[in-house]
C-alpha positions as CSV (number, residue, x, y, z in Angstrom):
1,M,-80.3,-66.1,24.3
2,N,-78.2,-65.3,27.4
3,V,-74.8,-67.1,27.1
4,L,-74.5,-67.3,30.9
5,A,-77.8,-69.3,31.0
6,L,-76.1,-72.3,29.5
7,P,-75.4,-75.1,31.9
8,W,-71.6,-74.4,32.0
9,L,-71.0,-76.6,35.0
10,D,-72.5,-79.6,33.3
11,I,-70.5,-78.9,30.2
12,S,-67.3,-78.6,32.3
13,I,-67.8,-82.0,33.9
14,L,-68.8,-83.6,30.6
15,V,-65.8,-82.1,28.7
16,A,-63.4,-83.6,31.3
17,F,-65.1,-87.0,31.1
18,I,-65.0,-87.1,27.3
19,G,-61.4,-85.9,27.4
20,A,-60.4,-88.8,29.7
21,F,-61.9,-91.3,27.2
22,W,-60.4,-89.5,24.1
23,V,-56.9,-89.2,25.5
24,S,-56.9,-92.8,26.6
25,R,-57.1,-93.7,22.9
26,Q,-53.9,-91.9,22.1
27,S,-50.7,-93.9,22.0
28,D,-48.3,-91.0,21.3
29,P,-47.5,-89.1,24.5
30,L,-47.1,-85.8,22.6
31,R,-50.6,-86.2,21.0
32,A,-52.0,-87.2,24.4
33,H,-50.5,-84.0,25.9
34,R,-52.0,-81.8,23.2
35,F,-55.5,-83.3,23.6
36,G,-55.2,-83.4,27.4
37,L,-54.2,-79.7,27.4
38,G,-57.1,-78.8,25.1
39,F,-59.7,-80.7,27.2
40,T,-58.4,-79.3,30.5
41,G,-58.3,-75.8,29.1
42,T,-61.9,-76.1,27.8
43,S,-63.1,-77.5,31.1
44,F,-61.5,-74.6,33.0
45,F,-63.2,-72.1,30.7
46,C,-66.6,-73.7,31.2
47,S,-66.1,-73.8,35.0
48,F,-65.1,-70.2,35.0
49,M,-68.2,-69.3,33.0
50,A,-70.3,-71.2,35.6
51,W,-68.6,-69.2,38.4
52,L,-69.3,-66.0,36.5
53,A,-73.0,-66.9,35.9
54,Y,-73.4,-67.6,39.6
55,Y,-71.9,-64.3,40.8
56,L,-73.7,-62.3,38.2
57,G,-77.0,-63.7,39.5
58,T,-78.1,-65.7,36.4
59,D,-81.5,-67.2,37.0
60,S,-81.1,-70.9,38.0
61,V,-84.4,-71.7,36.3
62,L,-82.9,-70.7,33.0
63,I,-79.8,-72.8,33.6
64,T,-81.9,-75.8,34.6
65,R,-84.0,-75.5,31.4
66,W,-80.9,-76.3,29.3
67,S,-79.3,-78.8,31.7
68,L,-79.3,-82.5,31.1
69,Q,-79.4,-83.4,34.8
70,P,-83.2,-83.4,35.1
71,F,-83.4,-85.9,32.2
72,L,-80.6,-88.1,33.5
73,F,-81.2,-87.9,37.3
74,G,-84.7,-86.4,37.6
75,R,-83.3,-83.4,39.4
76,Q,-80.2,-81.1,39.7
77,L,-77.5,-83.1,41.6
78,F,-74.6,-80.8,40.7
79,S,-74.8,-77.0,41.1
80,L,-72.8,-74.2,42.6
81,D,-73.5,-72.4,45.9
82,E,-71.7,-69.9,48.0
83,L,-69.2,-72.5,49.2
84,S,-68.3,-74.3,46.0
85,A,-68.5,-71.4,43.5
86,P,-64.9,-70.3,43.7
87,L,-63.5,-73.8,44.5
88,V,-64.7,-75.5,41.3
89,P,-62.9,-73.2,38.8
90,T,-59.8,-73.2,41.0
91,I,-59.7,-77.0,40.8
92,A,-60.1,-76.8,37.0
93,L,-57.3,-74.1,36.9
94,L,-54.9,-76.3,38.8
95,H,-55.5,-79.2,36.4
96,F,-55.0,-76.9,33.4
97,L,-51.8,-75.3,34.7
98,T,-50.4,-78.6,35.7
99,A,-51.0,-80.0,32.2
100,L,-49.6,-76.8,30.7
101,A,-46.4,-77.0,32.8
102,T,-45.7,-80.6,32.0
103,P,-42.4,-80.7,30.0
104,R,-41.6,-83.3,27.4
105,T,-39.4,-85.2,29.9
106,L,-42.4,-85.9,32.2
107,M,-45.0,-86.6,29.5
108,R,-44.6,-90.3,29.7
109,R,-44.9,-90.4,33.5
110,F,-47.9,-88.0,33.8
111,S,-51.1,-89.8,33.0
112,F,-53.4,-87.2,31.2
113,T,-56.2,-89.9,31.0
114,W,-56.4,-90.4,34.8
115,S,-55.8,-86.7,35.4
116,L,-58.9,-85.8,33.4
117,F,-60.9,-88.6,35.0
118,S,-59.9,-87.4,38.4
119,E,-60.8,-83.8,37.4
120,T,-64.3,-85.1,36.4
121,L,-64.8,-86.7,39.8
122,R,-63.5,-83.6,41.7
123,L,-65.6,-81.1,39.7
124,A,-68.7,-83.3,40.4
125,T,-67.7,-83.8,44.1
126,F,-67.2,-80.1,44.8
127,S,-70.6,-79.2,43.2
128,C,-72.6,-81.9,45.0
129,K,-74.5,-81.6,48.3
130,E,-76.6,-84.8,48.2
131,P,-75.0,-87.0,50.9
132,W,-75.2,-90.4,49.2
133,V,-74.1,-89.0,45.8
134,L,-71.2,-87.3,47.5
135,I,-70.3,-90.5,49.3
136,A,-70.3,-92.4,46.0
137,L,-68.1,-89.8,44.4
138,L,-65.7,-89.9,47.4
139,V,-65.5,-93.6,47.0
140,M,-64.8,-93.4,43.3
141,S,-62.1,-90.8,43.9
142,T,-60.0,-93.4,45.7
143,V,-59.6,-95.4,42.5
144,P,-57.4,-93.2,40.2
145,P,-54.6,-92.9,42.8
146,Y,-54.6,-96.7,43.1
147,I,-54.4,-97.1,39.3
148,E,-51.5,-94.5,39.3
149,L,-49.5,-96.7,41.7
150,K,-50.3,-99.9,39.8
151,N,-49.3,-98.3,36.5
152,R,-46.0,-97.3,38.0
153,D,-45.4,-100.7,39.6
154,R,-45.2,-99.2,43.0
155,P,-46.5,-100.8,46.3
156,T,-50.2,-100.3,46.9
157,R,-50.8,-102.2,50.1
158,L,-50.6,-99.2,52.5
159,Y,-52.8,-97.0,50.3
160,T,-55.3,-99.8,49.7
161,R,-55.8,-100.7,53.4
162,H,-56.3,-97.1,54.4
163,M,-58.8,-96.4,51.6
164,L,-60.8,-99.6,52.2
165,L,-61.1,-98.5,55.8
166,F,-62.1,-95.0,54.8
167,I,-64.8,-96.4,52.4
168,V,-66.2,-98.7,55.1
169,L,-66.3,-96.0,57.7
170,L,-67.9,-93.5,55.3
171,I,-70.6,-95.9,54.2
172,V,-71.4,-97.0,57.8
173,G,-71.5,-93.4,59.0
174,G,-73.7,-92.3,56.2
175,A,-76.1,-95.3,56.7
176,G,-76.2,-94.6,60.4
177,V,-77.1,-91.0,59.9
178,E,-79.9,-92.0,57.5
179,L,-81.2,-94.7,59.8
180,A,-81.2,-92.3,62.8
181,G,-83.3,-89.9,60.8
182,S,-81.0,-87.0,61.6
183,A,-82.7,-84.5,59.2
184,T,-83.4,-82.1,62.1
185,T,-81.4,-83.6,65.0
186,P,-77.7,-84.2,65.8
187,A,-76.3,-87.5,64.6
188,P,-76.2,-90.2,67.3
189,W,-72.7,-91.2,68.6
190,W,-72.7,-94.6,66.8
191,A,-73.2,-92.8,63.5
192,A,-71.0,-89.8,64.2
193,I,-67.9,-91.8,65.2
194,P,-67.5,-93.6,61.8
195,L,-67.9,-90.3,60.0
196,L,-65.3,-88.7,62.4
197,L,-62.8,-91.5,61.8
198,A,-63.4,-91.4,58.0
199,I,-62.7,-87.6,57.8
200,L,-59.6,-87.9,60.0
201,L,-58.3,-90.8,57.9
202,I,-58.8,-89.2,54.5
203,C,-57.3,-85.9,55.7
204,G,-54.1,-87.7,56.9
205,T,-54.5,-86.8,60.5
206,V,-52.0,-88.3,62.9
207,P,-51.6,-91.2,63.4
208,A,-53.3,-92.1,60.0
209,H,-50.9,-89.9,58.0
210,C,-48.5,-92.5,56.7
211,W,-50.5,-93.4,53.6
212,L,-50.2,-89.8,52.4
213,T,-46.4,-89.5,52.8
214,D,-46.2,-92.9,51.1
215,W,-48.4,-91.7,48.3
216,F,-46.1,-88.7,47.6
217,E,-43.1,-91.0,47.7
218,H,-44.4,-93.4,44.9
219,A,-46.8,-91.4,42.7
220,S,-46.0,-89.0,39.9
221,F,-45.5,-85.6,41.5
222,G,-48.0,-83.8,39.3
223,I,-50.8,-86.4,40.0
224,A,-49.9,-86.3,43.7
225,I,-50.3,-82.5,43.8
226,L,-53.7,-82.6,42.0
227,N,-54.9,-85.4,44.3
228,V,-54.3,-83.5,47.5
229,S,-54.4,-79.8,46.8
230,P,-58.2,-79.4,46.6
231,L,-58.5,-80.7,50.2
232,T,-61.4,-83.1,49.4
233,G,-61.5,-84.3,52.9
234,V,-62.3,-80.8,54.2
235,Y,-65.2,-80.6,51.7
236,A,-66.5,-83.9,52.9
237,A,-66.3,-82.6,56.5
238,V,-68.2,-79.5,55.7
239,R,-71.0,-81.3,53.8
240,L,-71.3,-84.6,55.7
241,V,-70.1,-83.9,59.3
242,L,-70.4,-80.2,60.2
243,P,-74.2,-79.9,59.6
244,I,-75.2,-82.8,61.8
245,A,-72.3,-83.6,64.1
246,P,-72.6,-83.0,67.9
247,D,-70.1,-80.6,69.4
248,W,-67.9,-83.3,70.8
249,V,-67.3,-84.6,67.2
250,L,-66.1,-81.2,66.1
251,Q,-64.0,-80.8,69.2
252,S,-62.4,-84.2,68.5
253,I,-61.6,-83.2,64.9
254,G,-60.1,-79.9,66.2
255,I,-57.9,-81.6,68.8
256,F,-56.5,-84.2,66.4
257,S,-56.1,-81.6,63.6
258,L,-54.2,-79.2,65.9
259,I,-51.9,-82.0,67.0
260,T,-51.3,-82.9,63.4
261,A,-50.7,-79.3,62.4
262,V,-47.9,-78.9,65.0
263,Y,-46.4,-82.4,64.5
264,A,-46.4,-82.1,60.7
265,A,-44.9,-78.6,60.8
266,A,-42.1,-79.9,63.1
267,M,-41.5,-82.9,60.8
268,A,-41.3,-80.5,57.8
269,T,-38.3,-78.7,59.4
270,V,-36.2,-81.9,59.5
271,Q,-37.0,-83.7,56.2
272,R,-34.2,-84.8,54.1
273,E,-36.0,-85.1,50.8
274,D,-38.2,-82.6,48.9
275,R,-41.3,-84.6,48.4
276,R,-41.6,-85.6,52.1
277,F,-41.0,-82.0,53.0
278,Y,-43.9,-81.0,50.7
279,A,-46.2,-83.8,52.1
280,Y,-45.7,-82.7,55.7
281,L,-46.1,-79.0,54.8
282,F,-49.4,-79.9,53.2
283,L,-50.5,-82.0,56.2
284,S,-49.8,-79.1,58.6
285,I,-51.6,-76.4,56.6
286,S,-54.6,-78.6,55.7
287,S,-55.0,-79.6,59.4
288,M,-55.2,-75.9,60.3
289,V,-58.2,-75.6,58.0
290,L,-59.9,-78.3,60.0
291,V,-59.2,-76.5,63.2
292,G,-61.2,-73.6,62.0
293,L,-64.2,-75.8,61.3
294,E,-64.1,-77.1,64.9
295,L,-64.7,-73.7,66.4
296,H,-67.8,-73.3,64.2
297,T,-68.2,-69.5,64.7
298,Q,-68.7,-67.1,61.8
299,L,-65.2,-65.6,62.2
300,S,-63.4,-68.9,62.6
301,L,-65.3,-70.6,59.8
302,C,-64.7,-67.6,57.5
303,G,-61.0,-67.8,58.3
304,S,-61.0,-71.5,57.7
305,L,-62.7,-71.2,54.3
306,C,-60.4,-68.3,53.3
307,L,-57.4,-70.5,54.3
308,W,-58.8,-73.4,52.3
309,F,-59.0,-71.3,49.1
310,S,-55.5,-69.8,49.6
311,T,-54.0,-73.2,50.4
312,M,-55.3,-74.7,47.2
313,L,-53.5,-72.0,45.1
314,S,-50.4,-71.5,47.2
315,L,-49.7,-75.2,47.8
316,G,-50.6,-75.9,44.2
317,G,-48.1,-73.3,43.0
318,F,-45.5,-74.4,45.5
319,G,-45.9,-78.0,44.3
320,L,-45.6,-77.0,40.6
321,T,-42.3,-75.1,41.5
322,L,-40.9,-78.2,43.2
323,R,-42.1,-80.3,40.3
324,A,-40.2,-78.1,37.8
325,L,-37.1,-78.4,39.9
326,E,-37.5,-82.2,39.9
327,G,-37.9,-82.2,36.2
328,R,-34.4,-80.7,35.8
329,F,-32.4,-82.1,38.7
330,G,-34.3,-85.2,39.8
331,R,-35.3,-85.9,43.4
332,L,-33.7,-83.2,45.5
333,S,-31.9,-83.9,48.8
334,L,-32.4,-81.4,51.7
335,T,-29.2,-82.4,53.4
336,R,-26.8,-80.1,51.4
337,H,-26.8,-76.8,49.6
338,H,-27.5,-77.0,45.8
339,G,-27.0,-73.4,44.7
340,L,-29.7,-73.4,42.0
341,Y,-30.6,-69.7,42.1
342,E,-28.1,-68.8,39.3
343,H,-29.6,-71.3,36.9
344,S,-33.3,-70.8,37.8
345,P,-33.9,-67.3,39.3
346,T,-37.6,-67.4,38.3
347,L,-38.1,-70.7,40.1
348,A,-36.4,-69.3,43.1
349,V,-38.7,-66.3,43.2
350,C,-41.8,-68.4,42.7
351,F,-40.6,-70.9,45.3
352,M,-40.3,-68.2,47.9
353,L,-43.5,-66.4,46.9
354,T,-45.7,-69.5,47.0
355,G,-44.0,-70.8,50.1
356,L,-44.5,-67.6,52.0
357,A,-48.2,-67.6,50.8
358,C,-48.6,-71.0,52.4
359,I,-47.6,-69.6,55.8
360,G,-49.6,-66.4,55.5
361,F,-46.9,-63.8,54.8
362,P,-48.2,-60.2,54.4
363,L,-49.3,-59.1,50.9
364,T,-50.1,-62.7,49.9
365,L,-53.4,-64.4,49.6
366,G,-52.8,-66.4,52.8
367,F,-52.2,-63.4,55.1
368,I,-55.8,-62.4,55.7
369,S,-56.8,-66.1,56.0
370,S,-54.2,-66.7,58.7
371,E,-55.1,-63.5,60.6
372,L,-58.8,-64.4,60.7
373,L,-58.1,-67.9,61.8
374,V,-55.6,-66.9,64.6
375,E,-57.9,-64.1,65.9
376,S,-60.9,-66.4,66.1
377,A,-58.9,-69.2,67.6
378,V,-57.5,-67.0,70.3
379,E,-60.9,-65.7,71.2
380,A,-62.4,-69.2,71.4
381,N,-59.4,-70.9,73.2
382,P,-56.0,-69.3,73.8
383,Y,-54.3,-72.7,73.7
384,V,-55.7,-73.4,70.2
385,G,-54.4,-70.0,69.1
386,I,-50.9,-70.8,70.5
387,G,-50.9,-74.1,68.6
388,I,-51.8,-72.5,65.3
389,V,-49.1,-69.8,65.8
390,A,-46.6,-72.5,66.6
391,A,-47.5,-74.5,63.6
392,S,-47.3,-71.4,61.3
393,A,-43.9,-70.5,62.8
394,L,-42.5,-74.0,62.2
395,N,-43.8,-74.0,58.7
396,G,-42.1,-70.7,58.0
397,I,-38.8,-72.2,59.3
398,A,-39.3,-75.3,57.1
399,V,-39.9,-73.2,53.9
400,L,-37.0,-70.9,54.5
401,R,-34.7,-73.9,55.3
402,A,-35.7,-75.6,52.0
403,Y,-35.2,-72.4,50.0
404,F,-31.7,-71.8,51.4
405,L,-30.7,-75.5,50.8
406,L,-32.0,-75.6,47.3
407,F,-31.0,-72.2,45.9
408,T,-28.1,-70.8,47.9
409,G,-24.8,-71.8,49.5
410,A,-23.0,-73.5,46.6
411,R,-22.4,-73.1,42.9
412,H,-24.1,-75.6,40.6
413,H,-22.3,-76.4,37.3
414,S,-24.3,-77.5,34.2
415,T,-23.5,-77.6,30.5
416,V,-27.2,-77.1,29.4
417,S,-29.7,-74.4,30.1
418,L,-31.9,-75.1,33.2
419,Q,-34.2,-72.1,32.7
420,L,-37.9,-72.5,32.8
421,G,-39.8,-73.0,29.5
422,F,-42.3,-70.5,28.4
423,W,-45.4,-72.5,29.5
424,E,-43.9,-73.5,32.8
425,R,-43.1,-69.9,33.5
426,F,-46.6,-68.9,32.5
427,A,-48.2,-71.5,34.8
428,V,-46.2,-70.6,38.0
429,L,-46.4,-66.8,37.3
430,T,-50.2,-67.1,36.8
431,I,-50.6,-68.6,40.3
432,A,-48.1,-66.0,41.7
433,A,-50.2,-63.2,40.2
434,I,-53.4,-64.6,41.8
435,I,-51.6,-64.9,45.2
436,L,-50.4,-61.3,45.1
437,G,-53.7,-60.0,43.7
438,G,-55.7,-61.7,46.4
439,G,-53.2,-60.4,49.1
440,L,-53.5,-56.8,47.8
441,F,-57.3,-56.9,47.4
442,P,-58.7,-59.5,49.8
443,Q,-62.1,-57.9,50.5
444,P,-64.1,-59.6,47.6
445,G,-62.8,-63.0,48.6
446,V,-63.4,-62.5,52.3
447,T,-67.0,-61.3,51.6
448,T,-67.9,-64.4,49.7
449,R,-66.3,-66.7,52.3
450,M,-68.2,-64.9,55.1
451,Q,-71.4,-65.4,53.2
452,A,-70.6,-69.1,52.8
453,A,-69.8,-69.4,56.5
454,K,-73.2,-67.9,57.4
455,E,-75.0,-70.4,55.1
456,I,-73.1,-73.4,56.6
457,L,-73.9,-72.2,60.2
458,A,-77.5,-71.7,59.2
459,D,-77.7,-75.2,57.9
460,R,-76.1,-76.5,61.2
461,M,-78.6,-74.6,63.3
462,V,-81.4,-76.5,61.5
463,H,-79.9,-79.8,62.8
464,I,-78.5,-78.5,66.1
465,P,-81.3,-76.5,67.8
466,S,-79.3,-75.8,70.9
467,E,-76.9,-73.6,68.9
468,R,-79.7,-71.2,67.8
469,V,-79.6,-69.4,71.1
470,D,-75.8,-69.2,71.1
471,H,-75.5,-67.6,67.6
472,A,-78.5,-65.3,68.3
473,E,-76.6,-64.0,71.4
474,E,-73.4,-63.5,69.2
475,D,-75.4,-61.5,66.7
476,R,-76.7,-59.2,69.5
477,E,-73.2,-58.4,70.8
478,P,-71.9,-55.0,69.6
């Protein structure tokens, strides 16, 4: 029997789900950590095997033969395609490395149960293309963050109001598309507007961004990183909006996203606290991913998908570095110099590397992504290109400012060792290695993202017949 023919994706989702139940039965935080680490590691291995089986061309019929999905649902609801194949194992990797890098001091504050349950939902979400199943999963994904806030006795009103509005808009928009019968036609305006507002809200687009900064302020930093780093809102936009939305919907997403990218980048340069700095940096970079979707050309979409993948890793690694700093020094102020380099040189290097990757520095994974996005944006609209360049420049200033304030300019005195532990060092260096490897050898990743962009645009041309001529003319150009 071919090992790759096993339903590895099903096993990955099932392992995370069983792990959430099993860990919830553990009262000792140390035992919960060990079991949580084992389940997240196993889930990552299974998702990696699913990715390997997909790119080695394993026959999907053989995989379906061993899958439980036809017996449970009557068909395959969860499967990998060109878009989701690299995203699913990346999500599992981030969960595994976050659990691995959780020190003893943070074990009581980091919920492995809800982390595994959230991983189950994210793995299922990013491997699903069925609109209503995807909507149901997106709705369910709003529950773990609420439980996180309740368990920590933090205010939930702001988060609850935004998520209830998101759920209502998502359901209304999905129902409108179905009632309009938009299988081969653009969605009508009364169905497209709720979907547009739902995507803008869940992505934290200005002026609906306050729930995300509040979430970072009150949630456990590790859970907050895992909740936002996959950019679930972007996936919802690609699956639910991009195929059926009229051009004016995509243009609206692009305009609001560009404003958010510049505004959040400017806000990141003046933040006085590390978590809010990270939140605004995330808002700016994730908004630039949405800008690429609005242009909906092969080059811009490829650049957007590349930036999406690099953002997941670079912002995930950047967040883990900040989390390691918080674990040693508490919440860090960005109003004075801390001089932490002497005590944590590895953290300083990882902070700089992952931060530079976020802004597309050469030789990092984000460089080719940023170049593709800027080039396509300038060709489509020079003003959009200027906005993206301005946001990137401001993000670079914000990252360098944070680095100098945290690691230079003073001498920090401590009577205990503040060096990284072995597993924390392993986690951040693993992400750093992937970032550098992707920057030095970007061609395989760009090729897969270009193929995914072609499939997305082909799906859109089925629903938007007027674009068939436009793309046909693009293909004939030398």
